[in-house]
VEXMARLO-374579 format. One record per residue (C-alpha): x, y, z; residue in one letter. Coordinates in steps of 0.001 Angstrom, whole numbers, padded with zeros to 6 digits, always signed. Each point is the difference from the previous one (the first is absolute). Layout:
<rs>
XYZA
...
</rs>
This chain:
<rs>
-017849-035321-020811M
-000417-001841-003237D
+001562-003331+001063T
-002561-000453+002761L
-002966+000649-002284E
+000715-002705-002566R
-001363-003542+000349T
+002492-002002+002011V
+002147-002314-002094T
+002450-002582+001297A
+002836+002525-000208D
-002035+002567+001894Q
-000845-002492+002698Q
+003734-000651+000401N
+000496+003739+000318S
-002679+000228+002665L
+001652-002842+001832R
+003303+001891-000061D
-001773+002864+001723N
-001234-002375+002715N
-003631+000467-001051L
-001744-003061+001351V
-003755-000222+000265A
-001355-000907+003403V
-003593-000650+000949S
-001036+002156+002940T
-003717-000707+000216S
-001344-001523+003202V
-003703-000401+000636S
-002003-000816+003106H
-003488+000566+001262S
-001779+000567+003282Y
-003393-001670+000240A
-002283-000904+002903P
+000426-003466+001458A
-002825-002318+000878S
+001738-002261+002536V
+002470+000760+002770V
+001843-002940+001550L
+000994-000463+003605S
+003552-000435+001241D
-000708-003683+000380K
-000791-000299-003683D
+003276+001654-000952L
+002477-001889+002193H
+000558-003373-001615L
+002121-002906+001226P
+003558+000083-001317A
-000378-003413-001612S
-003033+001152-001930Q
+001908+003038-001307K
+002841-002214-001187E
-002145-002491-001878T
-002604+002280-001547A
+000281+000076-003817P
+000621+003307-001733V
-003483+001148-001037P
-001379+002635-002293T
-003053+002024+000931I
-001933-000846-003117D
+000647-003723+000442Q
-001666+000002+003411H
-003192+002042-000195P
-001536-002119+002708E
+002475+001517+002478Q
-001036+003556-000773S
-000391+001893+003261G
+002645-001865+002023S
+003782-000087-000204P
+001341-003187-001597M
+002280-002167+002161P
+003532+001363+000087G
-000658+002589-002711L
+001099+003092+001928W
+003057-001777+001365G
+001046-000921-003545R
-000526+003553-001213I
+001967+001428+002926L
+002843-002428-000707D
+000225+001472-003499K
-000108+003536+001378V
+002734-000836+002489K
+002360-000888-002843S
-000561+003417-001617K
+000576+002343+002948V
+002537+000445+002772N
-000747-001559+003410P
-000692+003369+001617Q
-002635+000966-002586S
-001567-003448+000230Y
-000368+000083+003781S
-001314+003570-000075T
-002507-000096-002867W
-000962-003603-000685F
+000125-002041+003214E
-002818+002068+001640P
-002363-000748-002927T
-002433-002868-000407R
-002214-001315-002762L
-003633+000327+001096V
-001907-000890-003142E
+000418-001583-003416V
-002467+000533-002796R
+000185-000735-003690E
+002809+002169-001341G
+000468+001890+003293E
+001921-000223+003267L
-000972+002065+003042V
+002970+000768+002264V
-000266+001571+003440E
+002418+002354+001773G
-000023+001228+003613P
-000917+003674-000580N
-000845+002563-002667Q
+003463+001582-000052F
+001613-003412-000512F
-002414-000952-002789V
+000407+003319-001825D
+003763-000434+000015W
-000221-003627-001102L
-002312+000931-002875A
+002242+002790-001212E
+003385-001665+000310H
-000337-003790+000090H
-003257-001101-001624L
+001777-000853-003239D
+002241-002477+001868K
-003057-001813+001369I
-001567-000156-003447E
+003195-001291-001600E
+000411-002664+002687A
-003645-001049-000394A
+000533-000263-003759L
+002878-002434+000560E
-002071-002135+002379V
-003340+000098-001811L
+001167+000201-003583G
-002242+003029-000518K
+000200+003529+001381R
-002901+000542+002433P
-001524+003268+001081Q
+001068+000841+003544V
-002266+001875+002390S
+001320+001335+003295L
-001958+000324+003217S
+000578+001381+003488V
-000617-002097+003091A
-002625+001603+002228S
-000735-002410+002822G
-003291-001803+000375E
-001691+001830-002854N
+002319-001580-002510G
+002355+001687-002455P
-000722+003471-001345H
+000605+000091-003751R
+002027+002788-001584I
-002309+001889-002300V
+002594+002290-001614R
+003233-001768-000982P
+003139+001986-000813P
+000064+001010-003665E
+002505-001973-002012R
+000617-000777-003615A
-002721-002340-001207G
-002304+000669+002959T
-003655+000684-000860P
-000711+003728+000337P
-001323+001218+003322T
-002756+002595+000314P
+002716+002626+000571G
+001704-001058-003179A
-003283+000273-001890Q
-000249+003634+001069R
+003446+000568-001475R
-000151-001859-003313P
+002886+001985-001438R
+002445-000852+002795A
+002295-002973-000608H
+002104-001824+002581G
-001098+002037+003031L
-000743-001299+003487D
-002644+002147+001710A
+001533-000609+003440R
+002989+002194-000773Y
-000766+003635+000714S
+001706+003099+001339F
-002114-000274+003154A
+001359-003466+000783S
+003647+001004-000522F
+001903+000821+003193V
+002222+003018-000637V
+003319+000220+001830G
+003254+001897-000322A
+001097-002633-002513N
-002901+000671-002371S
-001145+003618+000403Q
+001333+001272-003330L
-001136-003034-002002S
-003468+000120+001537Y
-000394+003728-000703A
+001215-000409-003581A
-002360-002920-000668C
-002971+001886+001431L
+000825+003033-002164A
+000204-002217-003086V
-003307-001694+000839A
-001749+003348+000375E
+001364+001413-003271K
+001086-002867-002279P
+002232+001049-002862G
+000456+003523+001348R
+002194-000533+003061T
+003262-001962+000192Y
-000160-001893-003277N
+001548-002518-000032P
+000120-000913+003681L
+002713-002535+000855F
-000150-001761+003394I
+002787-002286+001182Y
+000744-001941+003162G
+000603-003467+001382G
-002402-002924+000110V
-003109+000407+002135G
+000269+003735+000689L
-003267+001128-001604G
+000757+000777-003659K
-002829-002137-001319T
-002417+001338+002626H
+000635+003605-001055L
-000242-000806-003711M
-003277-001819+000510Q
-001282+002904+002121A
+000714+002367-002898I
-001886-002277-002380G
-003006-000428+002273N
-000244+003736+000665F
+000313+000917-003687A
-002606-002582-001025A
-002518+000797+002728E
+000362+003776+000249E
+000747+000896-003620H
-001411-002958-001932G
+003371-000426-001708H
+001050-003096-001893R
+002694-001597+002154V
+002275-002925-000766H
+002239-001545+002669Y
+002460-002706-000988T
+003551-001220+000585S
+002811+000241-002511S
+000077-003802-000189E
-003688-000134-000931T
+000552+002773-002542F
+002765-002087-001560M
-002047-003212-000037N
-002997+001730-001579E
+002290+001458-002659L
+001365-003442-000836I
-003499-001432-000280L
-001113+002887-002204A
+002935-000564-002346I
-000631-003735-000244R
-003682+000535-000707Q
+000597+002924-002387A
-002020+002313+002284R
+002573+002695+000730T
-002381+002798-001003L
-002478-001160+002647E
+002821-000105+002550F
+001092+003553-000849K
-003557+001319+000238N
-000517-001636+003391R
+002936+001813+001586Y
-000139+003242-001953R
-003676+000749+000545S
+000143+000320+003802V
-000007+003153+002107D
+002234-001407+002747V
+002620-002704-000550L
+001532-001621+003093L
+003012-002239-000637I
+001465-001957+002919D
+003444-001640+000286D
+001434+001811-003012I
+003462-001360+000880Q
-000978-003283-001656F
+000276+001710-003391L
+003762-000137+000524S
+001585-001532-003093G
-003338-000491-001810K
+000730+002198-003010S
-003125-000932-001949G
-002327+000761+002908T
+001891+003191+000821Q
-000540+001136-003590E
-003754-000487+000217E
-000250+001598+003428F
+001993+002989-001241F
-002579+000679-002730H
-002898-000602+002406T
+001551+002439+002462F
+000478+002664-002681N
-003560-000367-001260H
-001558+000386+003461L
+002321+002793+001061F
-000717+001985-003159S
-003731-000417+000629A
+000488+001304+003583K
-001015-003331+001507K
+001392-000974+003400Q
+002804-002554+000289I
+001063-001458+003363V
+002927-002402+000216I
+001295-002034+002943A
+003332-001744+000423S
+002247-001405+002696D
+002742+002464-001007R
+000348+003433-001612P
+000139+000207-003822P
+003754+000528-000211K
+000618-003243+001920E
-002116-002255-002241I
+002454-002094-001985D
-000303-000076-003797S
-002736+002640-000054L
+000110+001986-003227E
+001256+003535+000493E
-003065+001511-001654R
-002297-001776+002488L
+002164+000994+002948Q
-000137+003602-001198S
-003788-000058-000191R
-000379-001618+003412F
+002213+002688+001512E
-001886+002846-001706S
-002788-000092+002594G
-000007-000365+003774L
+001962-002825+001638I
-000878-000952+003585T
+001204-002824+002206D
-001497-002103+002777L
+002291-001001+002855T
-000578-002544+002781P
-002506+001364+002551P
+001206+001202+003372D
-001188-001491+003272F
-002966+002352+000454E
-001215-000633-003540T
+000299-003759+000426R
-002107+000169+003157V
-002548+002211-001780A
-000255-002499-002865I
-000617-002873+002405L
-002547+001990+001996R
-001914+000939-003156K
-000135-003643-001102K
-001293-001043+003415V
-002649+002735+000012E
-001169-001058-003466Q
-000677-003459+001404Q
-001773+001339+003097G
+002490-001800+002251L
+001684+001019+003242D
+003753-000589+000117V
+002034+001534+002872P
+002489+002716-000910D
+002932-001909+001476D
-000724-002882-002393V
-000098+002357-003002L
+003261+001575+001181H
+001582-003440+000244H
-000895-000781-003609I
+001103+003441-001204A
+003421-000439+001591R
+000411-003449-001540G
-000856+000944-003605V
+001773+003147-001134T
+000301+000021-003777S
-003066-001465-001709N
-003674+000921+000442I
-001173-003314-001454R
+002017-001912+002583E
-001381+002316+002652L
-003597-000751-001018E
+000803-003689-000392G
+001300-000143+003567S
-003247+001518+001248L
-002097-002482-001963V
+002017-002901+001399R
-000486+001304+003529L
-003760+000428-000483L
-000294-003498-001412A
+001982-001440+002914F
-002201+001808+002529A
-003157-001151-001761S
+001092-003637-000129L
+001288-000192+003587T
-002606+002233+001646G
+002694+001677+002086R
-000044+003734+000851P
+002385+002292-001853M
+003306+000653+001770S
+003649+000590-000823V
+000803-003513+001233E
-002560-001512-002363M
+001339+002159-002868A
+003519-001279+000655E
-001284-003561-000172E
-002186+000524-003071A
+002639+001918-001943L
+003053-002003+001017R
+002240-000213-003049G
-002142+002550-001810F
+001225+003172+001702L
+003562+001037+000485R
+000798-001245+003509P
+000065+002760+002613Q
+002324-001089+002803R
-000156+003248+001958R
-001396+003498-000029E
+002293+002451-001777V
+000654+003343+001705R
+001400+003208-001432I
+003204+000038+002124P
+000847-003470-001330S
-000545+001171-003586I
+002184+003055+000538Q
+002780-002111+001487K
-000038-002595-002800V
-000073+002659-002730V
+002769+002010+001648A
+002230-003102+000139N
-000779-000905-003617E
+000842+003439-001394F
+002826+000898+002385G
-001634+002992+001687V
-001176+000671+003545T
-003539-000162+001348V
+000389+003636+001059E
+000761+000943-003610A
-003254-001653-001156L
-001890+002204+002461K
+001930+003158-000855S
-000911+002870-002340K
+002909-000835-002322S
-000897-000183-003702R
+003344-001420-001120A
-000501-002895-002405Q
+001992-002428+002181R
-002555+000612+002762V
-003175+000851-001927A
-000133-003237-001986F
+000414-002341+003005P
-002635+002088+001811R
-002418-000510-002921Q
+000739-003744+000065A
-000731-000089+003748A
-003281+001860-000535I
-000928-002457-002764Y
+000636-002990+002265L
-001940+001648+002819T
-003029+000412-002272R
+000318-003574-001233E
+000533-001746+003316L
-001945+002007+002571T
-003430+001500+000401G
+001345+003294+001330V
-001913+003041-001369P
+001749+002445-002331L
+000076+002808+002556V
+001668-002222+002581E
+002592-001213-002526I
+000827+003623-000752G
+000555+000711+003711K
+002330-002996+000323R
+002115+001206-002937F
+000852+003509+001117G
-003423+001630+000127G
-000776-000240-003722R
-003544+000534-001295D
-002132-002726-001575H
+000536+001255-003579T
+003760-000469+000394T
-000604-003529+001265I
-002242-000777-002996L
+002622+001401-002383H
+002755-002110+001561A
-002117-003150-000143Y
-001046+000646-003600G
+003561+000608-001134K
+001291-003303+001388I
-003092-001909-001198A
+000659+001269-003524K
+003726-000726+000072L
-000410-003510+001350V
-001935-001116-003093R
+002955+000698-002264H
+003039-000366+002247D
+000592-003657+000847S
+002952+000756+002273S
-002100+002379+002116L
-002780-002580+000087Q
+002432-002611+001315E
+001286+002384+002710R
-003518+000823+001157L
-000993-003678+000075E
+003112-000809+002028K
-000906+002691+002533M
-003588-001262+000147K
+001211-003518+000804R
+002228+001352+002767L
-002891+001937+001497L
-002584-002756-000287L
+001834-003225+000691F
+003299+000572+001793S
</rs>
């Protein structure tokens, strides 16, 4: 594409602006270093008047206070954070933290447990750094620690990999892998009925990059595991095959292209993306309407595909539903294997929670995990976030885990469960909604006017109860578990694209849960 390779003139910059190509800085840096002083609770809880009158300091202006939090500093930083996030996120992720140490250029922040701190580091550390920049006038390095009783905080020694983070020992062993997080692996992915095909396809691609399912296109809603599977492919290919792997998002691809054009370094940009063995592009839907970026990605795609290099693409929708996507790109995306990820069923949600708990070496009763799994039905990130909030609440209050405590800790966070939903109630509500009888739902009839409502009832049963597949089959006319899975999968797929069906199902859910 000749226009993108010339030095950018004023006219070209206008053209780029028409294509919505806007450069954005994405680099965030932080470090984790040992601390020399740990303060007591008494040191950290200051009188309200002192917090209100303390001047806004900077770390470098007060070296004599190195090793102890400055008066009111954490409260000022949290006030800034509070203005950037919603109240629910603030109460979940920031209120349980405390500032335990201040050193020149560094803040040490403590969380209640390792799970909490890992999540905070991965998802919210940038908000703390930005808030600290506003208060201090200079971006500090933020270290995170885990409270561990009388022995003081235990420092994280391996932070999550992010853009701008110093390389970890694992990253040094994989110098040719870019943008990968070593925590994402196939072993840590919980496979359910919603993800069996996608998981199998990704594993096949990882084992034989460029030779199986090329390109591989994965689509699904937010928080269903697309990024996890892509990262697992990259980690496997880098570690097992020594391949050069590059993981990025379409937005980052676009921003790097803009920068390369402005700096007259387009050849370097092309070489970076066209010299890899495995290219992983996330959130490809953001290329919608960006004709200049689509042009460059088209040529990058062709170059890698011709060289038998593996391409994996993720999106929140299938190729044909991405608005303003060039036909030639859509055609190439559809030339390989397309798989989708649907919301996990009840059993999978429980398995995900149990795996997270086991990874932390904690003991959470099954009835508590079931309570969370019933309250969060569509998003794995929300599911994990609910668990982290519960663990933090238990750690801070010292109370034993129970359903009652979970209801208190997660009030307003989970969908309220007013009563236990039973299969006869589901069958009755669905029968009334679709104008059929309960007996028809249980019958052997395959007529469309009966089969579709039956599939909807099976879908709601899987979503709202913890009844095993075999038992569901018995309650719907003695059907086997594969028929139940098929019925659930069909409705789960339709509901993503049919807003009227989605509204009907939500109405029935409300009737079952709250009336």
